[in-house]
All heavy atoms as an XYZ file, in Angstrom:
927
protein
N       0.856     -1.164      0.000
C       0.000      0.000      0.000
C       0.901      1.226      0.000
O       1.777      1.351      0.848
C      -0.881     -0.038      1.239
C      -1.547      1.266      1.634
S      -2.696      2.038      0.497
C      -3.668      0.714     -0.093
N       0.675      2.094     -0.955
C       1.455      3.320     -1.060
C       0.506      4.510     -1.073
O      -0.386      4.588     -1.912
C       2.307      3.303     -2.333
C       3.305      4.432     -2.511
C       4.377      4.390     -1.424
C       3.971      4.340     -3.875
N       0.679      5.401     -0.102
C      -0.077      6.647     -0.061
C       0.836      7.756     -0.561
O       1.913      7.966     -0.006
C      -0.536      6.955      1.364
C      -1.440      5.932      2.042
C      -1.693      6.329      3.487
C      -2.759      5.794      1.295
N       0.412      8.428     -1.619
C       1.241      9.486     -2.206
C       0.488     10.805     -2.296
O       0.845     11.662     -3.079
C       1.661      9.092     -3.618
C       2.523      7.856     -3.672
C       2.900      7.501     -5.095
O       2.037      6.961     -5.811
O       4.052      7.770     -5.476
N      -0.523     10.978     -1.506
C      -1.411     12.123     -1.670
C      -1.190     13.221     -0.648
O      -2.111     13.943     -0.305
C      -2.856     11.657     -1.598
C      -3.171     10.956     -0.285
O      -2.227     10.645      0.467
O      -4.354     10.726      0.004
N       0.016     13.355     -0.161
C       0.205     14.382      0.858
C       1.651     14.738      1.104
O       2.562     14.194      0.499
N       1.806     15.649      2.031
C       3.122     16.070      2.495
C       3.303     15.445      3.871
O       2.606     15.809      4.818
C       3.173     17.593      2.577
C       4.473     18.112      3.169
O       5.370     17.301      3.479
O       4.589     19.334      3.323
N       4.218     14.504      3.976
C       4.421     13.767      5.219
C       5.680     14.211      5.959
O       6.133     13.533      6.877
C       4.466     12.260      4.924
C       3.221     11.782      4.214
C       3.224     11.483      2.863
C       2.023     11.662      4.903
C       2.071     11.053      2.220
C       0.860     11.239      4.271
C       0.899     10.941      2.925
O      -0.255     10.524      2.297
N       6.248     15.347      5.575
C       7.498     15.798      6.200
C       7.323     16.073      7.694
O       8.244     15.816      8.479
C       8.051     17.030      5.483
O       7.122     18.090      5.516
N       6.160     16.594      8.111
C       5.924     16.810      9.541
C       5.943     15.494     10.314
O       6.441     15.434     11.442
C       4.589     17.523      9.790
C       4.651     19.003      9.450
O       5.759     19.532      9.248
O       3.578     19.623      9.385
N       5.417     14.432      9.705
C       5.444     13.127     10.369
C       6.867     12.616     10.516
O       7.223     12.054     11.551
C       4.607     12.103      9.599
C       3.106     12.257      9.676
C       2.416     11.193      8.828
C       2.630     12.167     11.111
N       7.684     12.793      9.487
C       9.090     12.361      9.565
C       9.788     13.120     10.690
O      10.468     12.524     11.532
C       9.816     12.567      8.212
C      11.305     12.269      8.352
C       9.200     11.682      7.139
N       9.592     14.426     10.744
C      10.210     15.257     11.781
C       9.729     14.859     13.168
O      10.529     14.679     14.095
C       9.898     16.748     11.534
O      10.399     17.112     10.248
C      10.527     17.628     12.594
N       8.431     14.722     13.320
C       7.836     14.383     14.608
C       8.312     13.026     15.107
O       8.774     12.897     16.250
C       6.310     14.391     14.476
C       5.576     13.776     15.641
C       5.553     14.404     16.878
C       4.895     12.573     15.501
C       4.869     13.843     17.954
C       4.212     12.011     16.565
C       4.201     12.649     17.787
O       3.535     12.095     18.834
N       8.212     12.004     14.269
C       8.594     10.655     14.707
C      10.094     10.532     14.931
O      10.534      9.851     15.858
C       8.095      9.620     13.703
C       6.576      9.481     13.663
C       6.134      8.703     12.433
C       6.057      8.821     14.939
N      10.884     11.218     14.105
C      12.335     11.214     14.321
C      12.657     11.811     15.688
O      13.438     11.246     16.452
C      13.048     12.003     13.209
O      12.796     11.362     11.959
C      14.544     12.075     13.454
N      12.040     12.944     15.998
C      12.260     13.568     17.306
C      11.760     12.702     18.441
O      12.441     12.546     19.457
N      10.584     12.137     18.280
C      10.003     11.304     19.331
C      10.936     10.165     19.719
O      11.221      9.959     20.900
C       8.658     10.739     18.863
C       7.974      9.767     19.819
C       7.490     10.486     21.073
C       6.815      9.076     19.116
N      11.422      9.452     18.728
C      12.269      8.295     19.040
C      13.707      8.680     19.367
O      14.299      8.114     20.281
C      12.228      7.275     17.890
C      10.926      6.542     17.814
C      10.010      6.828     16.824
C      10.600      5.589     18.756
C       8.798      6.166     16.752
C       9.384      4.920     18.701
C       8.477      5.197     17.699
N      14.295      9.635     18.665
C      15.715      9.925     18.892
C      15.963     10.777     20.128
O      16.999     10.630     20.773
C      16.330     10.589     17.660
O      15.797     11.866     17.447
N      15.036     11.644     20.482
C      15.226     12.464     21.684
C      14.900     11.656     22.937
O      15.650     11.638     23.897
C      14.375     13.745     21.618
C      14.890     14.658     20.500
C      14.387     14.489     22.953
C      13.975     15.819     20.153
N      13.785     10.957     22.898
C      13.353     10.170     24.055
C      14.112      8.847     24.183
O      14.158      8.264     25.263
C      11.851      9.865     23.963
C      10.983     11.101     23.967
C      10.838     11.621     25.359
C       9.812     12.744     25.379
N       9.630     13.293     26.672
N      14.653      8.372     23.060
C      15.387      7.100     23.022
C      14.546      5.947     23.598
O      15.017      5.139     24.389
C      16.731      7.208     23.726
C      17.597      8.290     23.146
C      19.028      7.902     23.090
C      19.949      8.945     22.560
N      19.635      9.682     21.406
N      13.302      5.917     23.161
C      12.419      4.821     23.558
C      12.167      3.951     22.330
O      11.983      4.467     21.225
C      11.089      5.343     24.133
C      10.443      6.361     23.197
C      11.281      5.934     25.504
C       9.081      6.827     23.639
N      12.186      2.650     22.484
C      12.051      1.772     21.322
C      10.628      1.657     20.776
O      10.443      1.365     19.603
C      12.534      0.422     21.837
C      12.313      0.481     23.309
C      12.491      1.916     23.698
N       9.628      1.898     21.628
C       8.253      1.688     21.186
C       7.304      2.609     21.945
O       7.512      2.897     23.116
C       7.855      0.230     21.433
C       6.536     -0.160     20.836
C       6.291     -1.659     20.889
O       7.207     -2.417     21.271
O       5.177     -2.068     20.536
N       6.264      3.061     21.238
C       5.224      3.873     21.858
C       3.861      3.283     21.501
O       3.711      2.622     20.475
C       5.270      5.359     21.417
C       6.544      6.021     21.876
C       5.083      5.507     19.930
N       2.895      3.543     22.360
C       1.519      3.144     22.087
C       0.714      4.403     21.794
O       0.873      5.427     22.455
C       0.939      2.410     23.286
N      -0.133      4.326     20.786
C      -0.997      5.442     20.418
C      -2.351      4.834     20.049
O      -2.475      4.180     19.011
C      -0.405      6.185     19.229
C      -1.224      7.366     18.774
S      -0.538      8.124     17.285
C       1.148      8.436     17.768
N      -3.314      5.027     20.938
C      -4.617      4.384     20.774
C      -4.404      2.885     20.613
O      -3.747      2.288     21.440
C      -5.412      5.000     19.627
C      -5.897      6.410     19.956
O      -5.984      6.751     21.146
O      -6.190      7.164     19.019
N      -4.910      2.299     19.533
C      -4.770      0.848     19.360
C      -3.470      0.446     18.678
O      -3.211     -0.729     18.483
C      -5.957      0.273     18.571
C      -5.898      0.502     17.066
C      -6.617      1.743     16.595
O      -6.804      2.699     17.343
N      -7.030      1.738     15.337
N      -2.617      1.404     18.343
C      -1.393      1.126     17.597
C      -0.182      0.985     18.511
O       0.004      1.768     19.433
C      -1.118      2.247     16.589
C      -2.262      2.525     15.655
C      -2.963      3.718     15.730
C      -2.653      1.596     14.697
C      -4.022      3.985     14.873
C      -3.714      1.856     13.840
C      -4.397      3.050     13.931
O      -5.446      3.305     13.087
N       0.643      0.002     18.227
C       1.954     -0.126     18.836
C       2.976      0.254     17.776
O       3.007     -0.353     16.705
N       3.792      1.260     18.032
C       4.702      1.801     17.023
C       6.133      1.632     17.518
O       6.516      2.194     18.540
C       4.400      3.287     16.750
C       2.925      3.453     16.364
C       5.337      3.834     15.683
C       2.462      4.890     16.328
N       6.912      0.859     16.770
C       8.291      0.556     17.155
C       9.252      1.107     16.102
O       9.069      0.884     14.903
C       8.467     -0.956     17.271
C       9.837     -1.387     17.709
C       9.916     -2.893     17.844
C      11.311     -3.312     18.239
N      11.444     -4.769     18.300
N      10.258      1.827     16.572
C      11.295      2.351     15.670
C      12.102      1.197     15.097
O      12.484      0.269     15.812
C      12.215      3.302     16.437
C      13.389      3.791     15.630
C      13.222      4.808     14.704
C      14.647      3.223     15.779
C      14.296      5.266     13.946
C      15.724      3.675     15.028
C      15.543      4.687     14.117
O      16.598      5.125     13.373
N      12.387      1.269     13.798
C      13.178      0.235     13.142
C      14.481      0.802     12.567
O      15.554      0.320     12.867
C      12.346     -0.414     12.028
O      13.057     -1.413     11.378
N      14.364      1.852     11.738
C      15.551      2.449     11.133
C      15.196      3.796     10.509
O      14.025      4.174     10.452
C      16.149      1.520     10.065
O      15.256      1.358      8.972
N      16.229      4.480     10.027
C      16.037      5.760      9.347
C      17.012      5.843      8.178
O      18.118      5.310      8.238
C      16.268      6.922     10.309
N      16.576      6.521      7.130
C      17.430      6.797      5.986
C      17.764      8.287      6.047
O      16.874      9.132      6.142
C      16.728      6.449      4.653
C      17.598      6.844      3.469
C      16.394      4.956      4.605
N      19.058      8.571      6.005
C      19.546      9.933      6.209
C      20.288     10.419      4.970
O      21.121      9.689      4.417
C      20.478      9.986      7.436
C      19.693      9.538      8.673
C      21.083     11.366      7.628
C      20.525      9.379      9.910
N      19.967     11.629      4.547
C      20.695     12.248      3.437
C      22.083     12.644      3.911
O      22.249     13.103      5.045
C      19.955     13.484      2.931
C      18.615     13.229      2.263
C      17.958     14.552      1.904
C      18.786     12.376      1.020
N      23.054     12.496      3.029
C      24.438     12.777      3.394
C      25.014     13.846      2.478
O      24.735     13.868      1.287
C      25.260     11.490      3.264
C      26.672     11.615      3.709
C      27.373     10.259      3.708
O      26.856      9.285      3.193
N      28.545     10.217      4.285
N      25.795     14.721      3.044
C      26.490     15.736      2.267
C      25.646     16.971      2.028
O      24.443     16.984      2.225
N      26.288     18.020      1.578
C      25.625     19.292      1.349
C      24.580     19.215      0.236
O      23.543     19.841      0.303
C      26.656     20.369      1.009
C      27.602     20.675      2.158
S      26.761     21.370      3.570
C      26.633     23.050      3.023
N      24.854     18.413     -0.783
C      23.922     18.319     -1.909
C      22.819     17.292     -1.657
O      21.806     17.299     -2.348
C      24.674     17.961     -3.193
O      25.271     16.684     -3.060
N      23.021     16.420     -0.692
C      22.009     15.406     -0.383
C      21.858     14.369     -1.472
O      20.817     13.735     -1.594
N      22.920     14.170     -2.276
C      22.811     13.227     -3.388
C      23.139     11.788     -2.993
O      23.019     10.881     -3.798
C      23.687     13.671     -4.560
C      25.153     13.818     -4.175
O      25.474     13.764     -2.976
O      25.985     14.019     -5.086
N      23.524     11.567     -1.745
C      23.722     10.204     -1.263
C      23.016     10.063      0.083
O      22.642     11.047      0.718
C      25.217      9.880     -1.140
O      25.822     10.695     -0.164
N      22.806      8.844      0.472
C      22.085      8.576      1.717
C      22.613      7.306      2.356
O      23.280      6.507      1.708
C      20.585      8.473      1.450
C      20.224      7.451      0.407
C      18.783      7.541     -0.044
O      18.269      8.638     -0.258
O      18.169      6.468     -0.195
N      22.310      7.155      3.631
C      22.691      5.946      4.346
C      21.585      5.589      5.330
O      20.815      6.440      5.766
C      24.047      6.099      5.043
C      24.121      7.223      6.059
C      23.949      6.975      7.427
C      24.382      8.534      5.659
C      24.028      8.004      8.355
C      24.461      9.563      6.582
C      24.284      9.293      7.920
O      24.358     10.311      8.839
N      21.505      4.309      5.661
C      20.472      3.834      6.582
C      21.109      3.457      7.914
O      22.203      2.880      7.947
C      19.739      2.625      6.006
C      18.581      2.173      6.856
C      17.700      1.139      6.181
O      18.014      0.708      5.065
O      16.690      0.742      6.795
N      20.419      3.805      8.998
C      20.895      3.472     10.337
C      19.789      2.743     11.094
O      18.605      2.973     10.848
C      21.321      4.725     11.140
C      20.148      5.712     11.290
C      22.528      5.391     10.499
C      20.410      6.843     12.259
N      20.187      1.876     12.006
C      19.219      1.224     12.889
C      19.288      1.825     14.291
O      18.393      1.590     15.094
C      19.442     -0.299     12.959
O      20.793     -0.553     13.348
C      19.165     -0.948     11.607
N      20.317      2.599     14.566
C      20.395      3.322     15.836
C      19.509      4.556     15.722
O      19.033      4.894     14.641
C      21.844      3.708     16.150
C      22.445      4.622     15.105
C      23.816      5.126     15.459
N      24.474      5.754     14.353
C      24.179      6.947     13.840
N      23.213      7.670     14.360
N      24.842      7.429     12.817
N      19.310      5.244     16.834
C      18.553      6.490     16.785
C      19.393      7.582     16.121
O      20.610      7.639     16.352
C      18.177      6.948     18.198
C      17.303      5.969     18.935
C      17.778      5.305     20.062
C      16.008      5.711     18.513
C      16.970      4.410     20.750
C      15.198      4.818     19.196
C      15.687      4.172     20.315
O      14.892      3.286     20.983
N      18.774      8.433     15.318
C      19.540      9.530     14.715
C      20.108     10.460     15.783
O      19.446     10.774     16.774
C      18.492     10.270     13.875
C      17.430      9.263     13.617
C      17.395      8.404     14.845
N      21.352     10.878     15.564
C      21.993     11.834     16.452
C      21.404     13.223     16.191
O      20.756     13.453     15.169
C      23.508     11.846     16.210
C      24.196     10.531     16.501
C      24.161     10.136     17.964
O      24.113     11.034     18.836
O      24.174      8.921     18.239
N      21.669     14.144     17.097
C      21.118     15.495     16.997
C      21.430     16.149     15.645
O      20.559     16.753     15.019
C      21.655     16.361     18.146
C      21.046     17.726     18.211
C      21.536     18.491     19.415
C      20.859     19.847     19.497
N      21.254     20.593     20.676
N      22.663     15.984     15.167
C      23.056     16.607     13.908
C      22.529     15.872     12.675
O      22.658     16.361     11.553
C      24.577     16.745     13.826
C      25.308     15.419     13.845
O      24.767     14.435     14.372
O      26.441     15.368     13.325
N      21.914     14.701     12.847
C      21.351     13.938     11.736
C      19.832     14.121     11.600
O      19.268     13.816     10.552
C      21.608     12.436     11.926
C      23.051     12.032     11.881
C      23.257     10.581     12.235
O      22.674     10.105     13.233
O      24.019      9.907     11.514
N      19.184     14.609     12.635
C      17.707     14.631     12.661
C      17.091     15.390     11.496
O      16.100     14.950     10.934
C      17.216     15.213     13.984
C      17.452     14.285     15.136
C      16.878     14.832     16.431
N      17.511     14.135     17.530
C      17.895     14.691     18.650
N      17.692     15.977     18.863
N      18.474     13.984     19.588
N      17.639     16.531     11.145
C      17.060     17.317     10.058
C      17.304     16.690      8.694
O      16.657     17.061      7.711
C      17.594     18.742     10.082
C      17.033     19.540     11.237
C      17.398     21.006     11.166
O      17.787     21.482     10.088
O      17.281     21.669     12.208
N      18.220     15.740      8.604
C      18.529     15.092      7.329
C      17.805     13.763      7.148
O      18.017     13.086      6.146
C      20.036     14.880      7.217
N      16.945     13.368      8.102
C      16.214     12.104      7.968
C      15.211     12.251      6.832
O      14.367     13.138      6.824
C      15.505     11.705      9.275
C      14.603     10.498      9.056
C      16.526     11.397     10.359
N      15.328     11.366      5.862
C      14.467     11.359      4.681
C      13.329     10.355      4.836
O      12.215     10.599      4.394
C      15.311     11.007      3.455
C      14.550     10.880      2.167
C      15.481     10.477      1.040
C      14.718     10.272     -0.249
N      15.628      9.843     -1.321
N      13.626      9.212      5.452
C      12.646      8.143      5.641
C      12.802      7.593      7.046
O      13.928      7.355      7.499
C      12.856      6.984      4.641
C      12.761      7.471      3.199
C      11.855      5.855      4.889
C      13.208      6.440      2.167
N      11.685      7.391      7.733
C      11.705      6.682      9.000
C      10.919      5.384      8.820
O       9.832      5.386      8.237
C      11.179      7.540     10.172
C      11.398      6.821     11.501
C       9.753      7.968      9.961
C      11.334      7.701     12.721
N      11.531      4.279      9.245
C      10.926      2.961      9.108
C      10.457      2.481     10.478
O      11.216      2.537     11.455
C      11.930      1.971      8.519
C      12.327      2.353      7.106
O      11.484      2.519      6.244
N      13.618      2.511      6.874
N       9.232      1.996     10.518
C       8.599      1.578     11.762
C       7.990      0.197     11.613
O       7.662     -0.231     10.497
C       7.478      2.566     12.124
C       7.826      4.053     12.109
C       6.554      4.882     12.145
C       8.729      4.382     13.277
N       7.826     -0.484     12.734
C       7.031     -1.701     12.799
C       5.789     -1.331     13.592
O       5.901     -0.859     14.726
C       7.799     -2.818     13.490
C       9.013     -3.286     12.716
C       9.826     -4.318     13.473
O       9.327     -4.904     14.456
O      10.979     -4.519     13.088
N       4.613     -1.541     12.994
C       3.377     -1.086     13.610
C       2.391     -2.236     13.746
O       2.083     -2.922     12.767
C       2.735      0.058     12.790
C       1.460      0.552     13.462
C       3.721      1.207     12.603
N       1.904     -2.427     14.959
C       0.832     -3.390     15.193
C      -0.460     -2.616     15.417
O      -0.434     -1.457     15.798
C       1.148     -4.271     16.405
O       1.295     -3.472     17.562
N      -1.583     -3.257     15.139
C      -2.874     -2.631     15.392
C      -3.532     -1.995     14.189
O      -4.675     -1.563     14.275
N      -2.831     -1.920     13.061
C      -3.478     -1.386     11.859
C      -4.519     -2.393     11.392
O      -5.649     -2.038     11.079
C      -2.457     -1.084     10.742
C      -1.464     -0.007     11.200
C      -3.182     -0.628      9.469
C      -0.352      0.279     10.209
N      -4.106     -3.643     11.323
C      -5.016     -4.763     11.073
C      -4.751     -5.808     12.152
O      -3.624     -5.925     12.647
C      -4.853     -5.353      9.651
C      -5.312     -4.371      8.593
C      -3.434     -5.774      9.379
N      -5.778     -6.549     12.560
C      -5.599     -7.505     13.649
C      -4.521     -8.559     13.368
O      -4.417     -9.069     12.251
C      -6.976     -8.171     13.769
C      -7.931     -7.217     13.128
C      -7.145     -6.504     12.060
N      -3.728     -8.848     14.384
C      -2.738     -9.929     14.374
C      -1.664     -9.809     13.291
O      -1.090    -10.806     12.878
C      -3.440    -11.289     14.252
C      -4.445    -11.517     15.362
O      -4.148    -11.134     16.514
O      -5.534    -12.047     15.081
N      -1.407     -8.604     12.812
C      -0.377     -8.398     11.787
C       0.499     -7.220     12.206
O      -0.007     -6.178     12.604
C      -1.011     -8.096     10.400
C       0.064     -7.782      9.375
C      -1.866     -9.259      9.925
N       1.814     -7.407     12.114
C       2.742     -6.295     12.297
C       3.145     -5.819     10.914
O       3.633     -6.598     10.098
C       3.979     -6.734     13.105
O       3.555     -7.154     14.396
C       4.970     -5.594     13.249
N       2.919     -4.551     10.653
C       3.208     -3.970      9.340
C       4.514     -3.190      9.384
O       4.854     -2.588     10.395
C       2.092     -3.013      8.931
S       0.482     -3.791      8.696
N       5.222     -3.199      8.261
C       6.372     -2.319      8.098
C       5.842     -1.036      7.473
O       5.237     -1.063      6.402
C       7.446     -2.928      7.203
C       8.617     -1.989      7.030
C       9.669     -2.510      6.081
C      10.755     -1.446      5.956
N      11.703     -1.736      4.907
N       6.054      0.076      8.152
C       5.592      1.372      7.673
C       6.820      2.243      7.437
O       7.614      2.464      8.348
C       4.646      2.044      8.695
C       4.231      3.423      8.213
C       3.425      1.168      8.960
N       6.970      2.695      6.200
C       8.055      3.604      5.831
C       7.429      4.943      5.483
O       6.541      5.009      4.632
C       8.829      3.070      4.624
O       9.448      1.846      4.942
N       7.893      5.994      6.167
C       7.342      7.325      5.937
C       8.437      8.213      5.355
O       9.475      8.430      5.973
C       6.785      7.935      7.235
C       5.735      6.994      7.842
C       6.189      9.318      6.955
C       5.238      7.424      9.203
N       8.177      8.702      4.156
C       9.051      9.611      3.432
C       8.384     10.975      3.445
O       7.228     11.094      3.815
C       9.213      9.086      1.994
C      10.115      9.930      1.124
O       9.845     11.100      0.891
N      11.170      9.336      0.622
N       9.076     12.004      3.013
C       8.485     13.336      2.948
C       7.257     13.356      2.043
O       6.335     14.119      2.268
C       9.491     14.352      2.423
C      10.723     14.481      3.267
C      10.802     14.436      4.633
C      12.049     14.690      2.807
N      12.100     14.601      5.040
C      12.883     14.760      3.932
C      12.609     14.819      1.542
C      14.254     14.962      3.838
C      13.973     15.020      1.449
C      14.782     15.089      2.591
N       7.260     12.511      0.986
C       6.221     12.561     -0.044
C       5.288     11.351     -0.090
O       4.334     11.348     -0.858
C       6.859     12.700     -1.436
C       7.734     13.925     -1.541
O       7.305     14.996     -1.075
O       8.855     13.818     -2.087
N       5.579     10.304      0.637
C       4.764      9.101      0.575
C       4.854      8.292      1.861
O       5.774      8.480      2.664
C       5.135      8.220     -0.623
C       6.616      7.933     -0.775
C       7.482      8.543     -1.626
C       7.402      6.969     -0.048
N       8.753      8.026     -1.461
C       8.719      7.054     -0.506
C       7.116      6.040      0.956
C       9.748      6.252     -0.020
C       8.137      5.240      1.455
C       9.440      5.355      0.956
N       3.886      7.396      2.024
C       3.894      6.413      3.108
C       3.693      5.054      2.464
O       2.763      4.859      1.680
C       2.768      6.674      4.134
C       2.727      5.569      5.186
C       2.934      8.032      4.797
N       4.571      4.104      2.795
C       4.477      2.744      2.275
C       4.190      1.796      3.442
O       4.849      1.882      4.493
C       5.795      2.358      1.599
O       5.789      0.991      1.262
N       3.210      0.908      3.246
C       2.857     -0.058      4.285
C       2.855     -1.447      3.675
O       2.197     -1.696      2.656
C       1.479      0.253      4.907
C       1.474      1.666      5.497
C       1.112     -0.793      5.956
C       0.130      2.116      6.053
N       3.632     -2.360      4.274
C       3.637     -3.758      3.851
C       3.397     -4.640      5.069
O       3.873     -4.304      6.158
C       4.978     -4.152      3.183
O       6.059     -3.825      4.053
C       5.159     -3.473      1.859
N       2.663     -5.716      4.933
C       2.028     -6.199      3.709
C       0.904     -5.268      3.261
O       0.497     -4.361      3.995
C       1.480     -7.567      4.102
C       1.260     -7.484      5.578
C       2.308     -6.550      6.099
N       0.421     -5.528      2.068
C      -0.660     -4.732      1.478
C      -1.882     -4.759      2.394
O      -2.286     -5.822      2.862
C      -1.022     -5.319      0.106
C      -1.884     -4.450     -0.737
C      -1.178     -3.217     -1.276
O       0.056     -3.175     -1.351
O      -1.901     -2.271     -1.617
N      -2.426     -3.589      2.686
C      -3.620     -3.492      3.527
C      -4.647     -2.613      2.831
O      -4.341     -1.953      1.832
C      -3.299     -2.936      4.934
C      -2.743     -1.506      4.835
C      -2.346     -3.838      5.682
C      -2.649     -0.795      6.170
N      -5.838     -2.569      3.383
C      -6.906     -1.743      2.842
C      -6.533     -0.270      2.971
O      -5.990      0.161      3.991
C      -8.200     -2.036      3.606
C      -9.379     -1.308      3.023
O      -9.991     -1.855      2.081
O      -9.683     -0.200      3.507
N      -6.834      0.517      1.943
C      -6.498      1.945      1.951
C      -7.171      2.679      3.111
O      -6.600      3.600      3.695
C      -6.896      2.594      0.628
C      -6.456      4.035      0.522
C      -6.727      4.656     -0.833
O      -7.136      3.948     -1.767
O      -6.527      5.878     -0.944
N      -8.370      2.263      3.473
C      -9.092      2.887      4.586
C      -8.312      2.715      5.894
O      -8.177      3.660      6.678
C     -10.487      2.272      4.709
C     -11.338      2.866      5.811
C     -12.671      2.154      5.924
C     -12.412      0.965      6.785
N     -13.419      0.175      7.295
N      -7.764      1.521      6.135
C      -6.985      1.269      7.353
C      -5.680      2.060      7.347
O      -5.266      2.603      8.374
C      -6.684     -0.228      7.500
C      -7.935     -1.056      7.723
O      -8.895     -0.563      8.346
O      -7.953     -2.227      7.258
N      -5.034      2.134      6.185
C      -3.788      2.896      6.065
C      -4.036      4.377      6.322
O      -3.289      5.029      7.063
C      -3.179      2.693      4.682
N      -5.097      4.903      5.734
C      -5.430      6.314      5.906
C      -5.796      6.625      7.351
O      -5.388      7.667      7.887
C      -6.588      6.707      4.959
O      -6.168      6.433      3.617
C      -6.930      8.178      5.088
N      -6.524      5.727      8.000
C      -6.889      5.934      9.408
C      -5.646      6.007     10.281
O      -5.553      6.849     11.186
C      -7.822      4.823      9.888
N      -4.657      5.141     10.025
C      -3.419      5.155     10.798
C      -2.660      6.466     10.583
O      -2.238      7.111     11.546
C      -2.541      3.955     10.434
C      -1.172      4.022     11.037
C      -0.996      3.905     12.414
C      -0.051      4.217     10.247
C       0.269      3.995     12.985
C       1.214      4.291     10.804
C       1.369      4.187     12.175
N      -2.502      6.879      9.333
C      -1.763      8.110      9.032
C      -2.496      9.317      9.615
O      -1.867     10.237     10.160
C      -1.529      8.254      7.514
C      -0.933      9.611      7.181
C      -0.604      7.145      7.022
N      -3.812      9.325      9.544
C      -4.575     10.432     10.138
C      -4.352     10.519     11.644
O      -4.227     11.605     12.205
C      -6.070     10.278      9.842
C      -6.424     10.578      8.400
O      -5.570     11.145      7.669
O      -7.551     10.228      7.983
N      -4.294      9.368     12.317
C      -4.044      9.353     13.765
C      -2.647      9.907     14.060
O      -2.463     10.675     15.003
C      -4.198      7.938     14.313
C      -4.057      7.822     15.803
C      -5.064      8.645     16.580
C      -6.436      8.057     16.475
N      -7.421      8.764     17.332
N      -1.655      9.538     13.250
C      -0.312     10.105     13.415
C      -0.333     11.612     13.213
O       0.283     12.356     13.974
C       0.676      9.479     12.428
C       1.160      8.072     12.700
C       2.101      7.621     11.592
C       1.834      7.952     14.051
N      -1.031     12.062     12.176
C      -1.137     13.508     11.912
C      -1.713     14.247     13.105
O      -1.229     15.313     13.471
C      -2.014     13.771     10.683
C      -1.236     13.781      9.396
O       0.000     13.963      9.437
O      -1.857     13.614      8.335
N      -2.749     13.689     13.710
C      -3.365     14.345     14.865
C      -2.397     14.442     16.034
O      -2.415     15.415     16.784
C      -4.635     13.605     15.288
C      -5.787     13.836     14.328
S      -7.364     13.215     14.916
C      -7.065     11.466     15.059
N      -1.508     13.465     16.183
C      -0.565     13.486     17.307
C       0.509     14.555     17.136
O       1.093     15.002     18.109
C       0.080     12.108     17.485
O       0.997     11.843     16.448
N       0.762     14.985     15.899
C       1.820     15.983     15.684
C       1.416     17.364     16.166
O       2.279     18.203     16.400
C       2.217     16.080     14.188
O       1.109     16.545     13.435
C       2.721     14.757     13.663
N       0.128     17.641     16.319
C      -0.301     18.969     16.762
C       0.275     19.325     18.117
O       0.587     20.477     18.393
C      -1.835     19.065     16.795
C      -2.452     19.028     15.437
C      -3.499     18.159     15.178
C      -1.986     19.829     14.416
C      -4.084     18.118     13.911
C      -2.562     19.793     13.157
C      -3.617     18.932     12.913
N       0.453     18.351     18.980
C       1.036     18.615     20.293
C       2.518     18.927     20.189
O       3.099     19.560     21.042
C       0.815     17.412     21.219
C      -0.623     17.269     21.627
C      -0.804     16.082     22.499
N      -0.862     14.915     21.609
C      -0.825     13.669     21.998
N      -0.712     13.385     23.282
N      -0.909     12.683     21.147
N       3.148     18.450     19.152
C       4.596     18.613     18.982
C       4.937     19.957     18.351
O       5.860     20.627     18.763
C       5.122     17.474     18.108
C       6.612     17.474     17.894
C       7.498     17.064     18.880
C       7.145     17.879     16.670
C       8.855     17.066     18.661
C       8.500     17.885     16.447
C       9.359     17.472     17.435
O      10.696     17.465     17.218
N       4.198     20.356     17.333
C       4.523     21.578     16.582
C       3.868     22.716     17.210
O       3.368     23.459     17.419
C       4.134     21.439     15.120
C       5.004     20.455     14.394
C       4.534     19.202     14.073
C       6.314     20.773     14.072
C       5.344     18.284     13.430
C       7.117     19.869     13.421
C       6.634     18.618     13.082
């Protein structure tokens, strides 16, 4: 499932800060269990290369996070989904119903209001 209908940069910023500042491996949000997995970080002044880390991004890397990868339970019963959030898209595997994917992303969006 790929959602490409929005600007997800606030979610990348929010989730990167949530996990890297607090250094907590997992958070619960309503029925969702959200676990940090990895991040893809742009490298260099031009941003033409990138690297992936499984540790939490350091303070000087946070603004360069391009993709945050999560393991999420609760989107669909008894399934842990891999959720990758980029500035321009959200990818969820395995394939799930668009309604469930949108509901999850909307819940994340609502949580960012407290952060920004």
